[in-house]
N, C-alpha and C positions, 0 to 999 in steps of 0.2 A: 314661409310660407304662404300659400294663398287660402283664403278661407274657401271652402266645400260650400257654404250656404248664401244663400242670394241675404243682401244685406236687410230684404223686410225679414227674411224667415231670422236673423243674426240678431234682428231686434228683438223679434218677438221671443226667441229664446231667452236672451240676457234678460228680459220682461219679468219673466217667470225666477229669475234668481234673488231668493229672495235674502235681504242685507242682514246684517248682526249688529248694524248701528258701531258705533265707536266705541266699543267696548272699554278699550287702553285707556284713552282720555276720561272717559267719564269716571273709572273706576280710580281712575289718580287723582280726579277733583273731587271726589266722593273721602278720599284719604285726606285731603288737604283740609276738607269740611271737618271731618272726625277729629283731625287734629287740632284744627281751630276751638272744636265744641260747637262746633255750628251744627245746630239739630233742628226738626221740624222740613226738611226738606223730603220732597218725593223726586224721584228717576220721570223724566218723562211723561208729565201730568199734561193732558191734553187740556186749554183754557180756550173759553168763545166768548162773545162777544157779536153786540150787532144781532140788528134783525133786518130779514127780507135781503134785497141787496146789499147793504153793507155788511151783513154777517161777518163773521170770520172765525177763523181758530190756529193756534199756533199751539205747536207740542215742543215747549223750552226745555235745553236739558234736564235742567234742576228748578223746581219750585218751591216756592218757600209762600204755601198758598195764606197763613194765618199774616204776615208779615208783606204779601201783597211783591213778591221777588221771585223775577225772572231771569236765572243765569244759563247764559247759551255759549260754551266752550265751543269755538269753530275750527274744526281744523285746517292748518297752512293752506294743504293743499287746494280741498274742492272751494275754499272759500276767499280762495286767492290774498292770502299773506302779502304784504306787499315785501315783507324781510325774505320770508322762506318761500312762498309758493311756488313750483313750476309748473310750469306749461307742456303738455306734452307738443313734440315738433310735428307727427303727423294729424291730421283732418283738426289742424289750426283753427281755422273758423267754426267748426263744431263747437273744440273747448272753448275758445272767447265766450261766444254766446253761452256755453254751459256758465262760464264762472260769472257772466253778468246776469244770467238770469237768479244765481245764488243771492249773489250780494244783492240783488232786487226786493228780492224776498226777505233776506236778513233786513234792509230799512224797512220793507212795509211791518213785519212784525213785529218789530219795536216800536215804529209809528202807532200801531193799533195796540201793541200794551200798553205805550206810556198815554194813551189818549184815555184809557180803560183805568187810568189810576195806576199802574203796575210803576215799579223802578225797575229799570232794565240791568242788565250789568253783561255785556261782549265780551268774551277772552280771546284771545289766540291760544292756541294749542303750544305754544311754545312760553305761554306764561306759565305753563305747568313744572319745566325744569326746574330743578334746584336752583341755578343760577339764577332764576326770576321771580323766586320765589316773594323775596322783601316788596317788590313791583306788585305782584301779585296780592299780596295782603292787604297793599295802598289799597286797589281796586274792590276788597272785601271789606272794608273799614266802615263802610253805610250799613253793611249787610250785619257784619257783626254787634253794631250796637242796636239795630233793630231785633236780630235773635234774642239780643241779653235782655230789649224790653220786655218781650213778650214772654219770656220763661217765669214760670209759677214760681213764689218763691216756696221754697222745702221742699223742692219736688227733684228727686233724682232723675239726670235726664239719661231715657232707657226704659223707665219703670213700666211706661204705659198707667200710671196710675194704682197699681197692686202696690199692698202696702209692704213692705221691706221690713218690718218689725216680728216681734216673736209673737207665735201664734197661740 
């Protein structure tokens, strides 16, 4: 079926569509963090750095601000996973440029965060599958140690400083 809108009109219309993020992948990663006792993370917190011409802003999927760790969970399709990424047949040149731009942005964001003293973990969407759980936990080993080092002794996770004793 032919599109009834011009290419410019279709582009303008699609630009107005609000994305809902990668909720299923982010929820799966949050479940892993909770199961592993990793606390103190924030979802999609914007990080900024630099000044003037060198200013940058990055929005990792998960931010452990106290430990200065940023975790990205890249979707196999949008970020061009070498194992599971597929490419649409139509408009091949457009998709080639799109995936190349996404990968270049990933490298730039990682480089900027590391230069600012952040540790960066990049995971693939397929790392969240049960069959890949041990590999995922190996990638998170350093993060687990960093979170454990910053926990306050005697504090119950999730208590937010409230007393749990008798009144």
